[in-house]
Structure formats: structure tokens, C-alpha cells
N, C-alpha and C positions, 0 to 999 in steps of 0.2 A: 489248834492256833488262829489267832488273829492276827491282823495286822493293818496298824492304822499309821497313820501320813499324816503329818505337821505343815506346810506350808511356812514359806518365812514372814508371813503377817501375824503366824502364830507362835511365833519365836523372836522377834524384831528387838523386843528389847526385856528388859528382868523383869518387868510384870507382867509380860508375857507369858514368859518359861516359868512363874511361879501359877500363872493361871493352867498350865499344862498339866501342873499337879491335880490342879481341881478338875480338872476334865478326866483326868486320869481314874481320882476318886470316883467322879461321880457315875462315869460307863464304867467301871473296871478295868482291870488291866491284866488279869492272871492269862499266863502264854500268851504272850504279847509279841510280837514284834515293833516297833513305833519307828519310822523312817520319818527322818529330820532333813528338811530343806535350807539354805544357808540362810544366816539373818538376815530380815528384812533385805533394804537394798545391796546388799552384800554382793552379789553376782553382779550386780553393774557397775560397783566399783571396782572389783577386780577384774571387771573389762576394762575399766579405763587402763590401768595397767598393762595390758596386753597392749592396747594401743601406745601406750607412750613406750612403750618398751621399744617397738617400731618405728614409731616419729622420731623420738631424739635420746631415748636410753635414759630418759631422766622418773625415773619411776619411785625414788624413794618417799617423796611426800605423799602419795597414793597411798603407798603399803603403810606409813605412820598412820594416816587418817583412818583403814580400816583397823588399826592394829592399837590403836586410843580407844575406836569405840566400844570396841570388844573389850578391852581392860575396862572400860567405866563400868560394862554390865557386869564385868567380872567380880568387880567391886561391890558391887550390891547384890551380890549374891553368898558368897564367900569370904574368908576371913583371907588374910593377906598369907597364912603361913602354911594355905592348904594348897595341896601339889598340881591342881589345875592351873594355877599361874605359868608354873615351869612347862605343863604340857602344851599350853596354848603358845608360850613364847617359843618354844621349839618349832612349831609349826610357820611361826613368823621367818624364825632362821632357816627353815628348809626352804621356804618361800625366798627368800633372800639369795641361800645359795643356787638354787635353778639358776635364776634370773642371770647371775656374774659365769656359772659353768657350762649354760646351755651353748649348741654350736648349731643346733638346726635352725633353719629360718623358715620353718613350715608354720604359718598361722596359726593354723587349726590343730597342730600339734602342742605348739607353745600355750594356746587358749585353754585348752583341755586340764595341762598342767597345773595352768595358774588358778582357772576358775575353780577347781574340784578343790582346791583349800579353805574355800567358803564352806561346805558341808561338814566336811571332815572336822573345823573347827566348831562351829555349831551342835553338832552331834556329841562332841567330848563336853562342852558347858553342858548342856541338854541332861546326858549319862550322868552326868556328877551332881547335877543340882537334884535330880531323881534320890540316885542316891542317898543325897544328904538329907532328903524330906521324906525318907523309910521306904521310897518306892525302888526296892533292890533290884538293880539291874546289870548286866554285861554289854559292855561296848562293841560292837563288831566292825572289821573294815570291810563295807561289802565288796569293795573292788578281790576280797577273798573269795567271796561265792559268783560273783554277775560276771560273764566274764563273754568280750566283744570281739570283733573284728578291728583293726585297726583304721576305723571309717573316722576320724576323729570329731567332734563335734554332735554326731549322728549314728553313733555307734551300734551296730547290728548284732543282736543278741544271740551267742552260742549257745543255742537250748540245751542241747544234747549233756555239755561239759557244765554248763549254769545249774542242770537239775544232780548232773552227779555231785556236785558241789556241797547241795543240799542235802544228800543224801542221810548222814548219821547224822544232823542238825536236832540239836536236844530241845523238842518241843514243850518242854515244862519249865521254860525260865521265861525272863523279861528281861527283850535285847533293844541295846539303840542302836541304828543306824544310820547312812546318810541316804540321802535319793541323790537319784540325778546321775550317778556313777557306775563304773564300773573299769575294768581294766582287760586290755588285750593281753596276748600270751607271752610280750617283755616285761608284764606286769607295770607297762605306762596308762594312766589315769586317761578314761574314754569317757566322754558325757553323751548323755543317750539325748541331747537336743533339749532347747528351753521349754522349760516347765517340765522336764521328764523324770520328777519326783514321783508323780501319779504312775507313771509307767513303771518306776523303779519297785514301789509298792506291787502292784499287779504283778509283777515278776516273782516275787516274793511268796506273794500269795498261790499263783500257781503253781510253783516249786514244793512247796510245804501244804499244799490241797488245804488252805486255809479254813475253815467255817468261815468267816467272811473279812470283809475289809471296809474300813472306814477312815474315809477324808475329812479331814477338821479344816473347815474355813471361816473367813468370814461373813458369809452369805450365810442363809436358812438353809438351803441345799440349792438343788439343783430346779432354777427359775425357768420360765419362759422366755424370758426379756434379759436383757442387761440394764439393772435397775438405772446405769448411768444415763440410758440413752432413751429408755421407757419406763415413765412415770408408773403406770399400772402393772407393772409386772407382776408376775406371781408363782409362788411354789407348787413347784408336779411332786405329788406326794410319791407317787410309782408310775415309773418307766421303764419298758423293755431295754433287753442289752442292745438291740435292734435301733430301735429309736436314738438312741444313744450315741452310737456310733455315728448314723444321720448327722447328728445336732451336731458332733463333734468333727466331722468330716466336712458342715460347712461353716466351720469356724466358731462353733459356742464356746467359752472362753472357761470353763469350770470343768470340764473332763479333756484331760489330755488323749488327742485323738487314738494314742495306742493303747492307752490303759486298757478300755474294755474287751479287746480280744481274750487275753489271756485269762482273762476272767471268765470268760463267756466259753472258755474251751474246757473250763472243771465248772462252770455252773456255779462261781462263786459269787452272794450276794456283794453289792457294793452301795454302801450307806455314805451319802453327803450330808455332814452334818454341822451345825454352828458350833463354833469353840468359842464364844461369848453367850449362849444358851445351848451347853450341852446335856440339859435335860430333853431338851425338846428331839422329835424323831427326823427331822430332814427329810430328804429324799430317799429312796430304796430302788435300788435300780437291780432289775432279776430277772430271768428267762420268764418266758410269756406274760411280761407283769404288762396289763394296759395304762394307757397312762391315764392318769386321774391328777387333775381334772384335764378333762378331752378339751384343749384351748389353743388357738393359734400359738405358735412358737416363734421366735423373732430373733435373727440370727443381724448385728452388723459387721461389716468389716469394710474399715477405714483406712485411706491411705494405700489404696491397692490402682493395678494400673489396668487399662483397658488397651488390650493389643490385637488390630486386625488385621490378619495376614491373608493375602493374597497371591495367584499367581499371576505372574508378569503377563503372559499372553491372554487372559482370562480364561484358561483353559479350566475342567474342571478340577478341585482339591482331591487328588488321587489319594490310593493310601500310602503309595511311596511318598509323597510328602507330609502326611501326617504322621507317618514312623518318622521320618528327617526330623520334626518339629519338635516331635516327643522325646525324641530321644536329644535331643539338643539342652529341653527344660529337665530331663532327669540328670543328664550331666554335670549341669550349673545348678543342682539345686531349688530350682524355683518352682515353687507350687500353684499348681492350677486350682482356684475355686468357682468358677464357672466357667463352662464352654458351651459354645454354638455353634453347628456347623453348618452351611449352607454350600451353594453347587458352586461357586468361584471362590470363596473365601471360609476364614476359620475364626471367631472371635474367642477372647481368652479373658477372663480377669486372672491375673496374676501378683503373687504377693513375692518379693524381692527381698527376705528381710537377710541375704548372704549379698546384697549391692552386686548381685552377676547380671542384670540387666541389659547395662550397655552392651555388656557380652552376648548375649543371646541377640540383640540387636543386629549388632553388628555382623553374626554370624548369618543370619536369616535376609540379612536383606543383600546377600550373594545374590539368592535366586527368588526371593521373593518380593513384592510391593508391599509395606509395611503401616500403617498407621496405628500411631497410640497416643493416650488422653492420660497422663499420669495423674494419681490423686484422687480417683474416684472413691465413690462410696459404694457399698453391692450390700444391700438387703436380701435377705432370705429368710422366706415366710413358710414353713411347715405347719400343716392342715390350714391352708390358707381358704379364703373366700373372694366372691370377687369383689362386696364390700372394701374389704380391708385392703383388696389393691389397690382400689379407687383412690382409697383415703391415704395410702401412704405415696401414692406418686403424683398427689393433686398440687400442683403449682411448682411443679418439679422439672426439671432438664432429665428427661428421662434419655438416656443413651443408648439402651437394649434392657430387653425383659423378656423370660421365656416361662413358660408352667410345665411341668412335667410332674404327673400323676397330683400329687397333692403337695407339691411344692413347688412355689414360686420364689424367681428372681429379678432383680432389676437394681440396673445400674444406671445408678444418679452422680451427674457431678456438680457438685455443691459448689461451684467457685463462681456459677452461671444464675 
């Protein structure tokens, strides 16, 4: 069994969906599960519905905008008489019904129920178009298979139950299903975190003991840097699981941080390839691979915050203090991207994707002195050298830097 994952950029419009057919015919598609993300910016637009629901309950215009976009794509792929129009119409009807009948005030729960429509709709469109094009497949609802707890927006996979659900899976067919989604024990939708479709595909590959997994993207493969910020970015032909996990941990955006671990457990190779040039090999990530070419890898995280925490009485930052701080970070879902511990202080670069930073500051200020510099940039370089480090920080306002083995990190305040 193979697992292919197509992200939002690869199914953003009618031409993109037609290109999926070309990709499958070029690369082969027998015995394959095809995992599909929401189309283009649909997830962002569904988030607007969530926000409108809480702010003024005026969400109809947002829904109609999304509906219009999807039906415009449908009209370019299908005849109006085809059943897919009825199927997609039903999803929008269900979305309205949920919003009208919902009694919960749990933001994360409502978020997951609404945002999940993006993948459900896109996977139906892709599945139906593939069938129309002669690539016969079966659409499945991944919520029947991947089960999590009820940590909405960041579901924790219940592995034993999920594996059991795949036990009798017929691996002789072609399937289309959704990324990003799972279900709790009450069959409410649970999402696996933003960009979680890669993780979904890895879960499926793990449970089916897949021969390989391919992520189809709009880049040639895994680059040593983001081409948006680094003009001389190069393709990495081979990387090990361990190196990829390091890059993901520090914020490389090509691979979701959770994706590699299930694949590594069963030594399933991951191939990252371009849906624009499907004949090219891209990047292969596998056990024991030596990074090729062996060059520095650059990761830039913008709009993060540098938080320095120190004891009020200038005493040492003991273990109990660190335990308290990291417990608060965990509870508030604030990710640490850099850590520097001194005798009487600790400095953290943190991401605030759930807008909980003000709450963290409020709770820490009870016991500690705090200094925060917002919206700084964190550069991380793997396989660094002194020349590159000097060039990177030259003529910049450096707030903090550290070198651990072959990983160099520097925090820069771009506003000064």
C-alpha cells in the first residue's frame, strides 16, 4: 500500500484538480490511499466563520462565499446533472444546521466542527473527479478510522483503537480520504493541528504498513532553506528521519513536526515531490540516509516573542521554578522554539498561535520578573560554521545567540 498526500495548493482550483490526475498517471496509483487537504485558503475562510459566529453571529456571507467558490470549481469539472452537486450542497446545509443548533460555547470544539467541512468537501470533489477521469477509487471518511481524545484543535491519537480500525482494510483498492481530521469517542470531529494533513497521511501509512508515503507540494522537495527568504536555497536529495525531525522541531515548514515519528517506527520512506514536475524524484527521507548534499540548513521563524524570566530575589532558577514555568507553557499550548538557561534567569523564544501569551505573562508575573520583546525573528542554522554565523548577524540587532553542537540560533530584533 502507498499513501499520497495532496495539500491545499495542489487542489486549489479546477486546473489543480485536473493536474492531480496527471500526477497519478505519471507516478502510478495502484493500491494507494490519497489524502486530501481543504482547497486553497478554505481553512482560513472557515476560521472566519468561527470568528463571526462568536463576534456577531453573522456568518451567512462567509458561508456563501465559500459555497460560491466551490460550486464554481464544480461547474468546471462536472455536468450540472451529476450527483456531486447534491453531495456538496448537503455539506453546506449541514454546516448551517450545526451553527443554528449548536449549544456549546467551547471555541475549540466549534472550531473543529466547522473547519472539518473543508477536507470533507474537497475530498469528495477530488474522489468524484478521479472516478470521472477513469481513476476508480472509493471515498472514505477518515473519522471512521483515526480516533483521538477530545483535545479539540490538537487531537491526541488513540493508537490501539486507530490500528484496530484499519485491521480489515482492503489494500487492493484506491481510496480518497481527508487529511487533518479524526473523531473522538462521541464521533465529533477533532483536528490534528494546523498543517496536520501530513500527520494524517503518516498515521495511515503506519497503520497499513505502507511501502512508501509521498507528499506532493509546490516545491521541488525539502530545501535547505525557505526560498521566500533565502535566494540560494538548494534541494536536499536525501535526509535521515533524525535530521528531518530536527529541522521540523526548529520550524522548517515543509514537513509537519509529528509526521516523521510514525514513519520512523516502521521504517517507511517518505518522498517529498513536486506536483508541478511529478517526473522528478524530489527528496527521499529514510532510515540512515546521509544528508545529501551536506550543506547548512537555514530556518527562519518570524513574529515570535523573546521572554526573559528571572527570580525576584536574584536567587537561582531552581528546578521547581522551571517546572512551574514549563507547566504553564504546556497548559496554554505555547511552543518554545529556543531555550537559554542562565543562573538567575531563563530566556525563551515562544510562538503564540493560540493567543495565550498575555495569560502566560499574567500568571508568571505573580512570582517572577519578566522582560518581553515581541515580534522578533529567530534564525536557526543546522550544520553551521563561523563564517555563516558572522555573515548572518552582521549589522543586525542581536538579542540572544547560542551554539549547541552543530546547531546555531540567533534572535534578531528587525524593528531596530
